[in-house]
MIDOSE-1310 file (N, C-alpha, C; in nm, 2 decimals, decimal comma, always signed):
residues 307
xxxx	-1,56/-1,58/+1,38/-1,41/-1,59/+1,36/-1,34/-1,54/+1,49; -1,25/-1,62/+1,54/-1,18/-1,58/+1,66/-1,05/-1,52/+1,64; -0,99/-1,52/+1,52/-0,86/-1,47/+1,49/-0,87/-1,31/+1,50; -0,80/-1,25/+1,59/-0,79/-1,11/+1,60/-0,65/-1,05/+1,57
xxxx	-0,57/-1,14/+1,50/-0,44/-1,09/+1,46/-0,45/-0,98/+1,36; -0,38/-0,86/+1,39/-0,40/-0,75/+1,29/-0,34/-0,79/+1,15; -0,38/-0,72/+1,05/-0,34/-0,74/+0,92/-0,28/-0,61/+0,86; -0,16/-0,62/+0,79/-0,10/-0,51/+0,72/-0,11/-0,53/+0,58
xxxx	-0,17/-0,44/+0,50/-0,17/-0,45/+0,36/-0,08/-0,34/+0,31; +0,03/-0,37/+0,24/+0,12/-0,28/+0,19/+0,17/-0,31/+0,05; +0,27/-0,24/+0,00/+0,31/-0,25/-0,14/+0,34/-0,11/-0,18; +0,39/-0,08/-0,30/+0,41/+0,06/-0,35/+0,28/+0,13/-0,35
xxxx	+0,28/+0,26/-0,34/+0,16/+0,34/-0,36/+0,13/+0,32/-0,51; +0,00/+0,33/-0,55/-0,05/+0,31/-0,68/-0,03/+0,16/-0,73; -0,03/+0,07/-0,63/-0,02/-0,07/-0,67/-0,14/-0,15/-0,63; -0,25/-0,09/-0,59/-0,37/-0,16/-0,56/-0,39/-0,18/-0,41
xxxx	-0,31/-0,12/-0,33/-0,33/-0,15/-0,18/-0,47/-0,11/-0,13; -0,52/+0,00/-0,18/-0,65/+0,05/-0,14/-0,76/-0,06/-0,18; -0,75/-0,10/-0,30/-0,85/-0,20/-0,35/-0,84/-0,33/-0,26; -0,72/-0,38/-0,24/-0,70/-0,50/-0,16/-0,74/-0,48/-0,02
xxxx	-0,70/-0,37/+0,04/-0,74/-0,34/+0,18/-0,89/-0,33/+0,19; -0,96/-0,26/+0,10/-1,11/-0,25/+0,11/-1,18/-0,38/+0,09; -1,12/-0,47/+0,00/-1,19/-0,60/-0,03/-1,17/-0,69/+0,09; -1,05/-0,68/+0,16/-1,03/-0,77/+0,28/-1,11/-0,72/+0,39
xxxx	-1,14/-0,59/+0,40/-1,22/-0,53/+0,51/-1,37/-0,54/+0,48; -1,40/-0,61/+0,37/-1,54/-0,64/+0,35/-1,59/-0,74/+0,45; -1,50/-0,81/+0,51/-1,53/-0,90/+0,63/-1,59/-0,81/+0,74; -1,71/-0,84/+0,79/-1,77/-0,75/+0,88/-1,70/-0,74/+1,02
xxxx	-1,61/-0,83/+1,04/-1,54/-0,83/+1,17/-1,40/-0,76/+1,16; -1,38/-0,69/+1,05/-1,25/-0,63/+1,02/-1,27/-0,48/+1,01; -1,18/-0,40/+1,07/-1,19/-0,25/+1,07/-1,07/-0,20/+0,99; -1,10/-0,12/+0,89/-1,01/-0,06/+0,79/-0,95/+0,07/+0,85
xxxx	-0,81/+0,07/+0,86/-0,74/+0,19/+0,91/-0,65/+0,23/+0,80; -0,66/+0,36/+0,75/-0,59/+0,40/+0,64/-0,46/+0,48/+0,67; -0,35/+0,43/+0,62/-0,22/+0,50/+0,61/-0,17/+0,58/+0,73; -0,15/+0,52/+0,85/-0,09/+0,59/+0,96/+0,05/+0,64/+0,93
xxxx	+0,12/+0,58/+0,84/+0,25/+0,63/+0,80/+0,26/+0,72/+0,69; +0,14/+0,77/+0,64/+0,14/+0,88/+0,55/+0,18/+1,00/+0,62; +0,27/+1,08/+0,55/+0,32/+1,20/+0,61/+0,21/+1,30/+0,65; +0,09/+1,29/+0,58/-0,02/+1,37/+0,61/-0,13/+1,30/+0,68
xxxx	-0,09/+1,20/+0,76/-0,19/+1,12/+0,83/-0,27/+1,20/+0,94; -0,39/+1,15/+0,98/-0,47/+1,22/+1,08/-0,42/+1,18/+1,22; -0,39/+1,28/+1,30/-0,34/+1,26/+1,44/-0,44/+1,19/+1,53; -0,57/+1,19/+1,50/-0,66/+1,11/+1,58/-0,64/+0,96/+1,56
xxxx	-0,60/+0,92/+1,44/-0,58/+0,78/+1,41/-0,44/+0,73/+1,46; -0,34/+0,82/+1,44/-0,20/+0,78/+1,48/-0,13/+0,90/+1,53; -0,10/+0,91/+1,66/-0,05/+1,03/+1,72/+0,09/+1,07/+1,69; +0,18/+0,97/+1,65/+0,32/+1,00/+1,63/+0,34/+1,08/+1,50
xxxx	+0,44/+1,17/+1,50/+0,47/+1,24/+1,37/+0,54/+1,15/+1,27; +0,52/+1,17/+1,14/+0,59/+1,09/+1,04/+0,66/+1,19/+0,95; +0,79/+1,18/+0,93/+0,87/+1,27/+0,85/+0,89/+1,24/+0,71; +0,89/+1,11/+0,68/+0,93/+1,06/+0,55/+0,83/+0,97/+0,48
xxxx	+0,81/+0,98/+0,35/+0,74/+0,89/+0,28/+0,82/+0,76/+0,27; +0,76/+0,65/+0,31/+0,83/+0,52/+0,32/+0,92/+0,52/+0,44; +0,87/+0,55/+0,56/+0,95/+0,54/+0,68/+0,99/+0,40/+0,71; +1,11/+0,39/+0,75/+1,17/+0,26/+0,79/+1,18/+0,24/+0,94
xxxx	+1,11/+0,15/+0,99/+1,11/+0,12/+1,14/+1,18/-0,01/+1,17; +1,27/+0,00/+1,27/+1,33/-0,12/+1,32/+1,33/-0,12/+1,47; +1,39/-0,22/+1,53/+1,40/-0,21/+1,68/+1,49/-0,10/+1,72; +1,58/-0,05/+1,63/+1,67/+0,06/+1,67/+1,60/+0,19/+1,69
xxxx	+1,49/+0,21/+1,61/+1,42/+0,34/+1,62/+1,27/+0,33/+1,66; +1,23/+0,21/+1,71/+1,09/+0,18/+1,73/+1,03/+0,26/+1,84; +1,11/+0,32/+1,93/+1,05/+0,39/+2,04/+0,97/+0,51/+1,99; +1,00/+0,56/+1,87/+0,93/+0,67/+1,82/+0,79/+0,63/+1,77
xxxx	+0,77/+0,50/+1,74/+0,65/+0,46/+1,67/+0,57/+0,35/+1,75; +0,64/+0,26/+1,82/+0,57/+0,15/+1,88/+0,46/+0,18/+1,97; +0,47/+0,27/+2,07/+0,36/+0,30/+2,16/+0,24/+0,35/+2,08; +0,26/+0,44/+1,99/+0,15/+0,49/+1,91/+0,08/+0,38/+1,82
xxxx	+0,16/+0,29/+1,77/+0,09/+0,19/+1,69/+0,01/+0,09/+1,77; +0,06/+0,06/+1,90/-0,01/-0,02/+1,99/-0,15/+0,04/+2,02; -0,15/+0,17/+2,04/-0,27/+0,25/+2,06/-0,37/+0,24/+1,94; -0,31/+0,25/+1,82/-0,39/+0,25/+1,70/-0,46/+0,11/+1,68
xxxx	-0,38/+0,00/+1,71/-0,43/-0,13/+1,69/-0,53/-0,17/+1,80; -0,52/-0,09/+1,91/-0,62/-0,11/+2,02/-0,74/-0,02/+2,00; -0,75/+0,05/+1,89/-0,86/+0,14/+1,86/-0,87/+0,26/+1,96; -0,76/+0,31/+2,00/-0,76/+0,43/+2,09/-0,75/+0,55/+2,00
xxxx	-0,87/+0,62/+1,98/-0,88/+0,73/+1,90/-0,85/+0,86/+1,98; -0,76/+0,95/+1,93/-0,71/+1,07/+2,00/-0,80/+1,19/+1,96; -0,91/+1,20/+2,02/-1,01/+1,30/+1,99/-0,95/+1,44/+2,00; -0,88/+1,47/+2,11/-0,83/+1,61/+2,13/-0,73/+1,65/+2,02
xxxx	-0,64/+1,55/+1,99/-0,53/+1,58/+1,89/-0,60/+1,61/+1,76; -0,70/+1,53/+1,73/-0,77/+1,55/+1,60/-0,84/+1,68/+1,59; -0,91/+1,72/+1,70/-0,98/+1,85/+1,71/-0,89/+1,96/+1,68; -0,77/+1,96/+1,74/-0,67/+2,06/+1,73/-0,62/+2,08/+1,59
xxxx	-0,63/+1,97/+1,51/-0,57/+1,97/+1,37/-0,68/+2,01/+1,26; -0,80/+2,02/+1,30/-0,91/+2,04/+1,20/-0,89/+2,18/+1,13; -0,89/+2,18/+1,00/-0,88/+2,30/+0,92/-0,99/+2,33/+0,82; -1,07/+2,23/+0,80/-1,18/+2,24/+0,70/-1,29/+2,15/+0,73
xxxx	-1,41/+2,17/+0,66/-1,52/+2,08/+0,68/-1,49/+1,94/+0,64; -1,40/+1,92/+0,54/-1,36/+1,79/+0,50/-1,28/+1,72/+0,61; -1,20/+1,79/+0,68/-1,13/+1,73/+0,80/-1,23/+1,69/+0,91; -1,33/+1,77/+0,93/-1,43/+1,73/+1,03/-1,51/+1,60/+0,99
xxxx	-1,54/+1,59/+0,86/-1,61/+1,47/+0,81/-1,52/+1,35/+0,83; -1,39/+1,36/+0,80/-1,29/+1,25/+0,82/-1,29/+1,21/+0,96; -1,29/+1,31/+1,05/-1,29/+1,28/+1,19/-1,41/+1,19/+1,23; -1,52/+1,23/+1,18/-1,64/+1,15/+1,21/-1,63/+1,01/+1,16
xxxx	-1,58/+0,99/+1,04/-1,56/+0,86/+0,98/-1,46/+0,78/+1,06; -1,35/+0,84/+1,09/-1,24/+0,76/+1,17/-1,29/+0,73/+1,31; -1,35/+0,82/+1,38/-1,40/+0,80/+1,51/-1,50/+0,68/+1,51; -1,59/+0,68/+1,41/-1,69/+0,57/+1,39/-1,62/+0,44/+1,38
xxxx	-1,51/+0,43/+1,29/-1,44/+0,31/+1,27/-1,37/+0,26/+1,40; -1,31/+0,35/+1,47/-1,24/+0,31/+1,60/-1,34/+0,27/+1,71; -1,45/+0,35/+1,71/-1,55/+0,31/+1,82/-1,61/+0,17/+1,79; -1,65/+0,15/+1,66/-1,70/+0,01/+1,63/-1,59/-0,10/+1,65
xxxx	-1,47/-0,06/+1,61/-1,36/-0,16/+1,63/-1,34/-0,20/+1,78; -1,35/-0,10/+1,86/-1,33/-0,13/+2,01/-1,45/-0,20/+2,07; -1,57/-0,15/+2,04/-1,70/-0,20/+2,09/-1,73/-0,35/+2,04; -1,70/-0,37/+1,92/-1,73/-0,50/+1,86/-1,62/-0,60/+1,85
xxxx	-1,50/-0,56/+1,91/-1,39/-0,65/+1,91/-1,34/-0,69/+1,77; -1,34/-0,59/+1,68/-1,30/-0,62/+1,54/-1,15/-0,63/+1,53; -1,12/-0,68/+1,41/-0,98/-0,71/+1,38/-0,92/-0,59/+1,30; -0,81/-0,53/+1,34/-0,76/-0,42/+1,28/-0,69/-0,45/+1,15
xxxx	-0,72/-0,38/+1,04/-0,65/-0,40/+0,91/-0,59/-0,26/+0,87; -0,46/-0,25/+0,87/-0,39/-0,13/+0,83/-0,36/-0,14/+0,69; -0,41/-0,04/+0,61/-0,37/-0,03/+0,47/-0,27/+0,08/+0,46; -0,15/+0,05/+0,42/-0,05/+0,16/+0,42/+0,07/+0,12/+0,33
xxxx	+0,07/+0,17/+0,21/+0,18/+0,15/+0,12/+0,32/+0,20/+0,18; +0,31/+0,30/+0,26/+0,43/+0,36/+0,31/+0,49/+0,29/+0,43; +0,43/+0,17/+0,47/+0,48/+0,08/+0,57/+0,57/-0,03/+0,50; +0,58/-0,02/+0,37/+0,65/-0,13/+0,30/+0,78/-0,17/+0,35
xxxx	+0,87/-0,08/+0,37/+1,01/-0,11/+0,42/+1,01/-0,15/+0,57; +0,89/-0,13/+0,64/+0,88/-0,17/+0,78/+0,80/-0,29/+0,80; +0,77/-0,36/+0,69/+0,68/-0,48/+0,69/+0,72/-0,59/+0,79; +0,85/-0,61/+0,79/+0,90/-0,72/+0,88/+0,89/-0,67/+1,03
xxxx	+0,90/-0,55/+1,05/+0,88/-0,49/+1,19/+0,74/-0,51/+1,23; +0,64/-0,48/+1,14/+0,50/-0,50/+1,17/+0,47/-0,64/+1,21; +0,54/-0,73/+1,13/+0,51/-0,88/+1,16/+0,57/-0,92/+1,29; +0,69/-0,88/+1,32/+0,76/-0,93/+1,44/+0,72/-0,86/+1,57
xxxx	+0,70/-0,73/+1,56/+0,67/-0,65/+1,68/+0,52/-0,63/+1,71; +0,44/-0,63/+1,60/+0,30/-0,61/+1,62/+0,22/-0,73/+1,58; +0,29/-0,84/+1,55/+0,22/-0,97/+1,52/+0,12/-0,96/+1,40; +0,16/-0,87/+1,31/+0,07/-0,85/+1,19/+0,09/-0,97/+1,09
xxxx	-0,02/-1,01/+1,03/-0,02/-1,09/+0,91/+0,00/-0,99/+0,79; +0,09/-1,02/+0,70/+0,13/-0,92/+0,60/+0,08/-0,96/+0,46; +0,02/-0,87/+0,39/-0,01/-0,88/+0,25/+0,06/-0,77/+0,17; +0,14/-0,81/+0,07/+0,21/-0,71/-0,01/+0,16/-0,72/-0,16
xxxx	+0,12/-0,61/-0,21/+0,08/-0,60/-0,35/+0,19/-0,57/-0,44; +0,19/-0,62/-0,56/+0,29/-0,60/-0,67/+0,21/-0,55/-0,79; +0,26/-0,45/-0,85/+0,20/-0,40/-0,98/+0,31/-0,39/-1,09; +0,28/-0,42/-1,21/+0,38/-0,41/-1,32/+0,45/-0,27/-1,31
xxxx	+0,58/-0,27/-1,33/+0,65/-0,14/-1,32/+0,60/-0,03/-1,42; +0,57/-0,08/-1,54/+0,51/+0,02/-1,63/+0,38/+0,07/-1,59; +0,30/-0,01/-1,53/+0,17/+0,03/-1,48/+0,18/+0,13/-1,37; +0,28/+0,10/-1,28/+0,31/+0,19/-1,17/+0,36/+0,33/-1,22
xxxx	+0,46/+0,33/-1,31/+0,51/+0,45/-1,36/+0,41/+0,53/-1,44; +0,33/+0,46/-1,52/+0,22/+0,52/-1,59/+0,12/+0,60/-1,50; +0,09/+0,53/-1,39/-0,01/+0,59/-1,30/+0,05/+0,72/-1,24; +0,18/+0,72/-1,21/+0,24/+0,84/-1,15/+0,25/+0,95/-1,26
xxxx	+0,28/+0,91/-1,38/+0,28/+1,01/-1,49/+0,15/+1,08/-1,51; +0,04/+1,00/-1,51/-0,09/+1,05/-1,54/-0,14/+1,14/-1,43; -0,10/+1,11/-1,30/-0,13/+1,20/-1,19/-0,04/+1,31/-1,17; +0,08/+1,31/-1,23/+0,18/+1,41/-1,21/+0,25/+1,40/-1,08
xxxx	+0,27/+1,28/-1,02/+0,32/+1,26/-0,89/+0,47/+1,24/-0,89; +0,55/+1,33/-0,85/+0,69/+1,31/-0,84/+0,72/+1,24/-0,71; +0,85/+1,19/-0,70/+0,89/+1,13/-0,57/+1,03/+1,19/-0,54; +1,04/+1,25/-0,42/+1,17/+1,31/-0,38/+1,25/+1,20/-0,30
xxxx	+1,36/+1,16/-0,36/+1,44/+1,06/-0,30/+1,51/+1,10/-0,17; +1,50/+1,23/-0,13/+1,55/+1,27/+0,00/+1,47/+1,19/+0,11; +1,35/+1,15/+0,08/+1,27/+1,07/+0,18/+1,34/+0,94/+0,22; +1,42/+0,89/+0,12/+1,50/+0,77/+0,15/+1,64/+0,80/+0,20
xxxx	+1,70/+0,90/+0,13/+1,84/+0,93/+0,16/+1,85/+0,99/+0,30; +1,75/+1,05/+0,35/+1,76/+1,11/+0,48/+1,72/+1,01/+0,60; +1,72/+0,88/+0,56/+1,69/+0,78/+0,66/+1,82/+0,69/+0,68; +1,91/+0,72/+0,77/+2,04/+0,65/+0,78/+2,02/+0,50/+0,79
xxxx	+1,93/+0,46/+0,87/+1,91/+0,31/+0,90/+1,87/+0,24/+0,77; +1,77/+0,30/+0,69/+1,73/+0,24/+0,57/+1,84/+0,24/+0,47; +1,92/+0,34/+0,46/+2,03/+0,35/+0,36/+2,13/+0,24/+0,40; +2,16/+0,23/+0,53/+2,26/+0,13/+0,57/+2,22/-0,01/+0,55
xxxx	+2,09/-0,04/+0,57/+2,05/-0,18/+0,57/+2,01/-0,22/+0,42; +1,97/-0,13/+0,34/+1,91/-0,17/+0,21/+1,95/-0,09/+0,09; +1,99/+0,04/+0,10/+1,99/+0,12/-0,02/+2,12/+0,20/-0,04; +2,23/+0,17/+0,04/+2,35/+0,25/+0,03/+2,41/+0,24/-0,11
xxxx	+2,40/+0,12/-0,17/+2,46/+0,10/-0,31/+2,38/+0,18/-0,42; +2,26/+0,23/-0,38/+2,18/+0,30/-0,48/+2,19/+0,45/-0,46; +2,27/+0,50/-0,37/+2,28/+0,64/-0,33/+2,30/+0,73/-0,46; +2,40/+0,69/-0,54/+2,44/+0,78/-0,65/+2,32/+0,78/-0,75
xxxx	+2,25/+0,67/-0,77/+2,14/+0,67/-0,86/+2,03/+0,77/-0,82; +2,00/+0,77/-0,69/+1,90/+0,86/-0,63/+1,94/+1,00/-0,64; +2,07/+1,03/-0,60/+2,11/+1,17/-0,60/+2,12/+1,23/-0,74; +2,14/+1,15/-0,84/+2,15/+1,20/-0,98/+2,02/+1,20/-1,05
xxxx	+1,91/+1,16/-0,99/+1,78/+1,15/-1,06/+1,72/+1,30/-1,06; +1,69/+1,35/-1,18/+1,63/+1,48/-1,19/+1,50/+1,49/-1,12; +1,47/+1,61/-1,06/+1,35/+1,62/-0,98/+1,22/+1,62/-1,06; +1,23/+1,65/-1,19/+1,11/+1,65/-1,27/+1,09/+1,52/-1,36
xxxx	+1,17/+1,42/-1,33/+1,17/+1,30/-1,41/+1,08/+1,20/-1,35; +0,95/+1,21/-1,37/+0,86/+1,12/-1,31/+0,88/+0,97/-1,35; +0,90/+0,95/-1,48/+0,92/+0,81/-1,52/+1,05/+0,75/-1,46; +1,15/+0,82/-1,46/+1,28/+0,77/-1,40/+1,26/+0,75/-1,25
xxxx	+1,20/+0,84/-1,18/+1,18/+0,83/-1,04/+1,09/+0,70/-1,01; +0,99/+0,69/-1,09/+0,89/+0,58/-1,06/+0,96/+0,44/-1,09; +1,04/+0,43/-1,19/+1,11/+0,31/-1,22/+1,21/+0,27/-1,12; +1,29/+0,37/-1,07/+1,39/+0,35/-0,97/+1,33/+0,31/-0,84
xxxx	+1,22/+0,38/-0,80/+1,15/+0,35/-0,67/+1,09/+0,21/-0,68; +1,03/+0,18/-0,79/+0,98/+0,04/-0,81/+1,09/-0,06/-0,79; +1,20/-0,04/-0,84/+1,31/-0,14/-0,83/+1,35/-0,15/-0,69; +1,37/-0,04/-0,61/+1,41/-0,05/-0,47/+1,31/-0,13/-0,39
xxxx	+1,18/-0,09/-0,41/+1,07/-0,15/-0,33/+1,06/-0,30/-0,36; +1,06/-0,34/-0,48/+1,03/-0,48/-0,51/+1,16/-0,57/-0,50; +1,27/-0,51/-0,51/+1,39/-0,59/-0,47/+1,39/-0,62/-0,32; +1,34/-0,53/-0,24/+1,32/-0,55/-0,10/+1,21/-0,66/-0,08
xxxx	+1,10/-0,65/-0,15/+0,99/-0,74/-0,14/+1,04/-0,88/-0,17; +1,12/-0,90/-0,28/+1,16/-1,03/-0,32/+1,25/-1,09/-0,21; +1,35/-1,02/-0,16/+1,44/-1,07/-0,05/+1,36/-1,10/+0,08; +1,27/-1,01/+0,11/+1,19/-1,03/+0,23/+1,10/-1,15/+0,22
xxxx	+1,05/-1,17/+0,10/+0,96/-1,29/+0,08/+1,03/-1,42/+0,10; +1,16/-1,42/+0,08/+1,24/-1,54/+0,10/+1,26/-1,57/+0,25; +1,28/-1,46/+0,33/+1,30/-1,47/+0,47/+1,17/-1,49/+0,55; +1,06/-1,44/+0,49/+0,92/-1,46/+0,55/+0,83/-1,52/+0,45
xxxx	+0,84/-1,65/+0,43/+0,76/-1,71/+0,33/+0,61/-1,71/+0,36; +0,57/-1,68/+0,48/+0,43/-1,67/+0,52/+0,37/-1,54/+0,48; +0,45/-1,44/+0,43/+0,39/-1,32/+0,38/+0,31/-1,35/+0,25; +0,20/-1,29/+0,24/+0,12/-1,30/+0,12/+0,16/-1,20/+0,01
xxxx	+0,23/-1,24/-0,09/+0,27/-1,15/-0,19/+0,19/-1,17/-0,32; +0,11/-1,07/-0,35/+0,01/-1,09/-0,46/+0,02/-0,99/-0,57; +0,01/-1,03/-0,69/+0,02/-0,94/-0,81/-0,11/-0,88/-0,83; -0,11/-0,75/-0,85/-0,24/-0,68/-0,88/-0,30/-0,73/-1,01
xxxx	-0,22/-0,77/-1,11/-0,27/-0,83/-1,23/-0,35/-0,96/-1,21; -0,29/-1,04/-1,12/-0,36/-1,17/-1,10/-0,49/-1,15/-1,03; -0,50/-1,06/-0,94/-0,63/-1,03/-0,87/-0,73/-0,97/-0,97; -0,68/-0,89/-1,06/-0,76/-0,83/-1,16/-0,83/-0,93/-1,25
xxxx	-0,75/-1,03/-1,29/-0,80/-1,13/-1,38/-0,89/-1,23/-1,32; -0,87/-1,26/-1,19/-0,95/-1,35/-1,12/-0,98/-1,30/-0,98; -1,06/-1,20/-0,96/-1,09/-1,14/-0,83/-1,14/-1,24/-0,73; -1,24/-1,32/-0,77/-1,30/-1,41/-0,67/-1,20/-1,52/-0,63
xxxx	-1,13/-1,58/-0,72/-1,04/-1,68/-0,68/-0,92/-1,63/-0,60; -0,87/-1,51/-0,64/-0,76/-1,45/-0,57/-0,79/-1,41/-0,43; -0,91/-1,34/-0,42/-0,94/-1,30/-0,28/-0,99/-1,41/-0,19; -1,05/-1,51/-0,25/-1,09/-1,63/-0,17/-0,96/-1,69/-0,11
xxxx	-0,85/-1,70/-0,19/-0,73/-1,75/-0,14/-0,67/-1,67/-0,03; -0,68/-1,54/-0,05/-0,63/-1,44/+0,06/-0,71/-1,46/+0,18; -0,84/-1,46/+0,17/-0,92/-1,47/+0,29/-0,89/-1,60/+0,37; -0,87/-1,71/+0,30/-0,83/-1,83/+0,36/-0,70/-1,82/+0,44
xxxx	-0,60/-1,76/+0,37/-0,47/-1,75/+0,43/-0,47/-1,66/+0,56; -0,56/-1,56/+0,55/-0,56/-1,46/+0,66/-0,66/-1,50/+0,77; -0,74/-1,60/+0,75/-0,84/-1,64/+0,85/-0,96/-1,55/+0,85; -1,00/-1,50/+0,73/-1,12/-1,42/+0,72/-1,24/-1,50/+0,67
xxxx	-1,36/-1,45/+0,69/-1,48/-1,52/+0,65/-1,52/-1,48/+0,51; -1,51/-1,57/+0,41/-1,54/-1,54/+0,27/-1,69/-1,57/+0,25; -1,78/-1,47/+0,28/-1,92/-1,48/+0,28/-1,98/-1,44/+0,14; -2,10/-1,47/+0,12/-2,17/-1,42/+0,00/-2,17/-1,27/-0,02
xxxx	-2,18/-1,20/+0,10/-2,17/-1,05/+0,10/-2,03/-1,01/+0,05; -1,93/-1,07/+0,10/-1,79/-1,04/+0,06/-1,78/-1,06/-0,09; -1,83/-1,17/-0,14/-1,82/-1,21/-0,28/-1,88/-1,10/-0,36; -2,00/-1,06/-0,32/-2,07/-0,95/-0,40/-2,00/-0,82/-0,40
xxxx	-1,94/-0,79/-0,29/-1,86/-0,67/-0,28/-1,74/-0,67/-0,38; -1,67/-0,78/-0,39/-1,56/-0,80/-0,48/-1,61/-0,79/-0,62; -1,72/-0,86/-0,65/-1,77/-0,85/-0,79/-1,81/-0,71/-0,83; -1,87/-0,64/-0,74/-1,91/-0,50/-0,77/-1,79/-0,41/-0,79
xxxx	-1,69/-0,43/-0,72/-1,57/-0,35/-0,73/-1,49/-0,37/-0,86; -1,50/-0,49/-0,92/-1,42/-0,52/-1,04/-1,50/-0,54/-1,16; -1,63/-0,51/-1,16/-1,72/-0,53/-1,27/-1,68/-0,46/-1,40; -1,71/-0,52/-1,51/-1,68/-0,47/-1,64/-1,77/-0,34/-1,67
xxxx	-1,87/-0,32/-1,58/-1,96/-0,20/-1,59/-1,89/-0,08/-1,53; -1,78/-0,10/-1,46/-1,71/+0,01/-1,40/-1,62/+0,08/-1,50; -1,57/+0,20/-1,47/-1,48/+0,27/-1,57/-1,35/+0,19/-1,58; -1,29/+0,20/-1,70/-1,16/+0,14/-1,73/-1,04/+0,21/-1,67
xxxx	-1,06/+0,33/-1,63/-0,96/+0,41/-1,56/-1,03/+0,51/-1,47; -0,96/+0,55/-1,36/-1,02/+0,64/-1,27/-0,99/+0,78/-1,30; -1,08/+0,87/-1,27/-1,06/+1,01/-1,29/-0,95/+1,06/-1,19; -0,88/+1,17/-1,22/-0,77/+1,21/-1,14/-0,82/+1,25/-1,00
xxxx	-0,94/+1,29/-0,99/-1,00/+1,33/-0,85/-1,06/+1,22/-0,78; -1,04/+1,09/-0,83/-1,09/+0,97/-0,76/-0,98/+0,87/-0,75; -0,86/+0,91/-0,70/-0,75/+0,82/-0,70/-0,76/+0,71/-0,61; -0,85/+0,72/-0,51/-0,87/+0,61/-0,41/-1,00/+0,53/-0,43
xxxx	-1,06/+0,55/-0,54/-1,18/+0,47/-0,57/-1,15/+0,33/-0,59; -1,24/+0,24/-0,55/-1,21/+0,09/-0,57/-1,31/+0,03/-0,67; -1,38/+0,12/-0,74/-1,47/+0,06/-0,84/-1,41/+0,09/-0,98; -1,36/-0,02/-1,04/-1,29/-0,01/-1,16/-1,31/-0,14/-1,24
xxxx	-1,31/-0,13/-1,37/-1,31/-0,25/-1,46/-1,17/-0,31/-1,45; -1,16/-0,41/-1,36/-1,02/-0,46/-1,33/-0,95/-0,52/-1,45; -1,02/-0,58/-1,54/-0,95/-0,64/-1,66/-0,91/-0,53/-1,76; -1,00/-0,44/-1,78/-0,97/-0,33/-1,88/-0,85/-0,24/-1,83
xxxx	-0,84/-0,23/-1,70/-0,74/-0,14/-1,64/-0,60/-0,19/-1,66; -0,59/-0,32/-1,68/-0,45/-0,39/-1,69/-0,37/-0,33/-1,80; -0,42/-0,30/-1,92/-0,35/-0,25/-2,03/-0,34/-0,10/-2,05; -0,39/-0,03/-1,95/-0,39/+0,12/-1,97/-0,25/+0,18/-1,99
xxxx	-0,15/+0,12/-1,93/-0,02/+0,17/-1,94/+0,04/+0,16/-2,08; -0,01/+0,06/-2,16/+0,04/+0,05/-2,30/-0,01/+0,16/-2,39; -0,12/+0,22/-2,35/-0,18/+0,33/-2,42/-0,12/+0,47/-2,38; -0,08/+0,47/-2,25/-0,04/+0,60/-2,20/+0,11/+0,63/-2,20
xxxx	+0,19/+0,52/-2,21/+0,33/+0,54/-2,22/+0,38/+0,52/-2,37; +0,48/+0,59/-2,40/+0,55/+0,58/-2,53/+0,63/+0,45/-2,53; +0,67/+0,40/-2,65/+0,76/+0,28/-2,66/+0,89/+0,31/-2,59; +0,94/+0,44/-2,61/+1,07/+0,48/-2,55/+1,06/+0,48/-2,39
xxxx	+0,95/+0,52/-2,34/+0,93/+0,52/-2,19/+0,92/+0,38/-2,14; +0,85/+0,30/-2,21/+0,84/+0,16/-2,17/+0,98/+0,09/-2,17; +1,05/+0,12/-2,27/+1,19/+0,06/-2,28/+1,28/+0,11/-2,16; +1,26/+0,24/-2,13/+1,34/+0,30/-2,02/+1,31/+0,24/-1,89
xxxx	+1,18/+0,22/-1,87/+1,13/+0,16/-1,74/+1,19/+0,02/-1,73; +1,18/-0,05/-1,84/+1,23/-0,19/-1,83/+1,38/-0,20/-1,81; +1,45/-0,11/-1,87/+1,60/-0,10/-1,85/+1,63/-0,07/-1,70; +1,56/+0,03/-1,65/+1,59/+0,08/-1,51/+1,55/-0,03/-1,40
xxxx	+1,45/-0,11/-1,43/+1,41/-0,21/-1,34/+1,46/-0,35/-1,36; +1,55/-0,36/-1,46/+1,61/-0,49/-1,50/+1,68/-0,56/-1,38; +1,66/-0,68/-1,37/+1,72/-0,76/-1,26/+1,62/-0,78/-1,14; +1,52/-0,69/-1,14/+1,41/-0,70/-1,04/+1,28/-0,73/-1,10
xxxx	+1,25/-0,66/-1,21/+1,12/-0,68/-1,27/+1,10/-0,82/-1,32; +1,21/-0,88/-1,37/+1,20/-1,02/-1,42/+1,18/-1,12/-1,31; +1,19/-1,08/-1,19/+1,15/-1,17/-1,08/+1,00/-1,18/-1,06; +0,93/-1,09/-1,12/+0,78/-1,08/-1,10/+0,71/-1,09/-1,23
xxxx	+0,77/-1,05/-1,34/+0,70/-1,04/-1,47/+0,78/-1,10/-1,58; +0,71/-1,17/-1,67/+0,78/-1,24/-1,78/+0,79/-1,15/-1,90; +0,87/-1,20/-2,00/+0,88/-1,13/-2,13/+0,75/-1,09/-2,19; +0,66/-1,18/-2,19/+0,53/-1,16/-2,25/+0,45/-1,05/-2,19
xxx	+0,47/-1,03/-2,06/+0,40/-0,93/-1,99/+0,45/-0,79/-2,01; +0,55/-0,77/-2,09/+0,59/-0,64/-2,13/+0,54/-0,60/-2,27; +0,47/-0,70/-2,34/+0,42/-0,67/-2,47/+0,28/-0,62/-2,47
């Protein structure tokens, strides 16, 4: 394969970006780079500081990010920065893993694949300034909120409110809703965040029809067909080894849900996982999620998919 165009896999967190990224990186010519825009990212992988979850990058503020991203995509690993940040044996093991990925990527001329849900609002910038092919994952809003509830993950909307460019371009009309959301309301936060993210995804998809927007549910029901289509669109090699990796990750022999300490595992019974939210959420919570996401959720999910 001669295509070395970088790939960005994004979408909301808890929407299957890790699964999709890992399955696309099953191509031996692809190097998997995890979450440079995570606030807690490793400085060896990406040297620039990140202040907000879901950082918004445009040409107006790109000087803070563009040079560092070019280095990351060129597999320039910052050994000294990483060494200075080590605090535990786990950090040291991560450094070894990341250095190995970057070394192989550089030596073997691999194609960089960035998996980063927190790059979602910056997806168009990645496409235009870094020439990335973009994959965006979508997950049912109840499935997303249910996952956040199970893990106890709140979302502080100050991460969005404190980004003037993002508010100006996409979210100013939602300011009051964010400011009035209680800090301990995981269901409300999840539903509102889902609405903001996928309203943006829908409008962006119209402007960039070449973006690959895929529903987590569709991939779960037909992993081989879904990934084969993605591989073709991205110019990746869909080999027998890739096929086996996908089958292993989605097998019915895998658990139907992940343990809380394995939030990034990609081995799951993909079909059984689809309905977990119906068991974990109350009817009142499901109704509230649907109400809060109304006008956006129906762009991606039918009436039947709420039952």
